[in-house]
C-alpha positions in Angstrom: 27.1 264.4 83.6 30.4 266.0 84.7 31.8 269.5 85.5 35.1 271.3 85.6 35.8 273.1 88.8 38.7 275.3 90.1 40.1 274.6 93.6 43.3 276.0 94.9 44.4 277.5 91.5 44.0 274.0 89.9 41.2 272.6 87.7 39.6 269.2 88.2 37.0 267.1 86.3 34.4 265.7 88.7 31.3 263.5 88.6 28.7 263.0 91.3 30.1 260.7 93.9 33.8 261.4 93.2 36.2 261.7 96.1 39.3 263.9 95.5 41.9 265.9 97.4 42.2 269.7 97.0 44.3 272.3 98.7 43.2 273.1 102.2 39.7 274.5 102.7 38.7 276.1 106.0 35.0 275.2 105.8 33.9 272.5 108.2 30.9 270.6 106.6 30.1 271.5 103.0 31.7 273.6 100.2 30.3 274.9 96.9 32.2 275.6 93.7 31.2 277.6 90.6 31.9 275.4 87.6 33.9 276.5 84.6 32.2 274.0 82.3 29.3 271.5 82.5 28.7 268.6 80.1 25.3 266.8 80.3 24.6 263.1 79.7 23.0 263.9 76.3 26.1 265.8 75.1 24.9 269.3 75.8 27.6 271.7 76.9 27.2 274.8 79.1 30.0 277.3 78.8 28.2 280.6 79.0 29.3 282.7 82.1 25.8 283.9 82.8 24.5 280.3 82.8 27.4 279.0 84.8 26.9 281.6 87.6 23.5 280.0 88.3 25.0 276.5 88.4 26.9 275.1 91.3 28.8 272.0 92.4 28.3 271.0 96.0 30.8 268.8 97.9 31.0 267.4 101.4 34.2 267.6 103.4 35.5 264.2 104.6 38.8 265.1 106.3 42.3 266.6 106.0 45.6 265.2 105.0 49.2 266.3 104.3 51.4 265.7 101.2 55.0 264.6 101.1 57.7 266.7 102.8 59.8 268.9 100.5 63.3 270.0 101.6 64.5 273.4 100.4 68.2 274.2 100.5 69.9 277.4 99.1 73.6 277.7 98.7 76.1 280.3 97.4 79.8 279.4 96.9 82.6 281.3 98.7 80.2 283.4 100.7 79.1 281.2 103.6 75.4 281.6 102.5 73.3 278.6 103.6 69.5 278.5 103.9 67.5 275.4 104.8 63.7 275.2 104.7 61.0 272.6 104.7 57.4 272.5 103.3 54.5 270.1 103.5 51.3 271.0 101.7 48.0 270.5 103.5 45.1 268.9 101.6 41.3 268.6 102.2 39.4 265.4 101.0 36.0 266.2 99.6 33.2 264.1 98.0 31.0 265.6 95.3 27.4 265.2 96.2 25.5 267.3 93.6 26.0 269.1 90.2 23.1 271.5 89.8 22.7 273.2 86.4 19.6 275.1 85.0 17.9 273.3 82.2 20.0 270.1 82.6 18.1 266.8 82.8 19.8 263.7 84.3 19.8 260.6 82.2 18.0 257.7 83.8 20.0 254.5 83.7 18.7 251.0 83.1 19.2 250.0 86.7 17.1 252.9 88.0 14.3 252.1 85.5 14.3 248.4 86.6 14.0 249.4 90.3 11.1 251.6 89.5 9.3 248.8 87.7 9.8 246.4 90.6 8.6 248.9 93.1 5.4 249.5 91.0 4.8 245.8 90.6 5.1 245.2 94.4 2.4 247.8 95.1 -0.2 246.1 92.8 -2.7 243.7 94.4 -1.6 240.1 94.6 -3.3 237.7 92.2 -5.1 234.6 93.3 -2.8 231.8 94.5 -2.4 229.0 92.0 -2.0 225.4 93.0 0.8 223.4 91.3 0.6 219.7 91.4 3.9 218.0 91.5 4.5 215.2 88.9 5.3 211.8 90.2 9.0 211.1 89.6 10.1 207.5 88.6 12.0 205.6 91.2 15.8 206.0 90.9 17.7 202.8 90.6 20.6 202.4 92.9 23.9 201.1 91.3 24.9 197.6 92.2 27.5 197.2 94.8 30.9 196.4 93.5 32.6 193.3 94.8 36.0 193.8 96.5 38.9 192.6 94.4 41.2 190.2 96.2 44.8 190.9 95.6 47.2 187.9 95.0 50.0 187.6 97.5 53.2 189.1 96.2 56.0 186.6 95.3 58.8 186.4 97.7 62.1 188.0 96.5 65.2 185.7 96.5 67.7 186.5 99.2 70.6 188.5 98.2 73.9 186.6 97.7 76.7 187.6 100.0 80.1 188.0 98.2 82.7 185.2 98.9 85.8 186.3 100.8 88.8 186.5 98.6 91.9 184.5 99.7 95.3 186.1 99.0 97.3 184.4 96.2 100.6 182.6 97.2 103.7 184.4 96.0 106.1 182.4 93.9 109.7 182.1 95.1 112.1 184.2 93.0 115.3 182.4 91.7 118.6 183.9 92.9 120.3 185.9 90.3 123.4 184.3 88.8 126.7 186.1 89.2 128.1 187.6 86.1 130.8 185.3 84.6 133.6 187.1 83.0 134.9 185.7 79.7 138.4 184.5 79.1 139.1 187.3 76.7 138.7 190.1 79.3 142.0 190.8 81.0 142.1 190.9 84.8 142.9 194.2 86.4 145.9 194.3 88.7 145.2 195.0 92.3 145.9 198.5 93.4 149.1 198.9 95.6 149.5 201.5 98.2 152.6 203.7 98.0 155.2 202.8 100.7 156.1 205.5 103.1 159.4 207.1 102.7 161.5 206.2 105.7 164.8 207.5 104.5 164.0 211.1 104.9 163.0 210.7 108.5 166.1 208.8 109.3 
């Protein structure tokens, strides 16, 4: 079963046991709302005003809280108009404890029925104790102990060979280059003679 309530100009759908935040309420312990609509577990709907005036939704106040801060800034160009304001909405946390409606029957759940049956069975007189004989169990055979496996010694690895030092190769002597021999056909160039200084002019 659930109901629609109005709180702070807003509507909310609530069930019994719901916890929600509504706008600030000044009551200290409990608060009661007049529902706008009630829907039962069997699908019956109560929307008549006269019937809803007799119904009520009771809630318990758990505490108070505040919403996020809102910054308000007003501005007009070329006039020097500036206005700054802040706002933080206050909320009250409530827990719905009861939804009372005339002529509404609450639907019993399977868990509630099971608890009633267990409570009634515990009240009945206890029956005579019965003795139960335990059957003899055959002896359990223990598994044979496993023999430890002896590991063969690992073969020794051969020693790593060290690389032999390389000896530098002997250089072969190079033969002297033979002077170029000119052929008989090529004419010999005359030796250049320096010009003699003119002594006649100085004398």
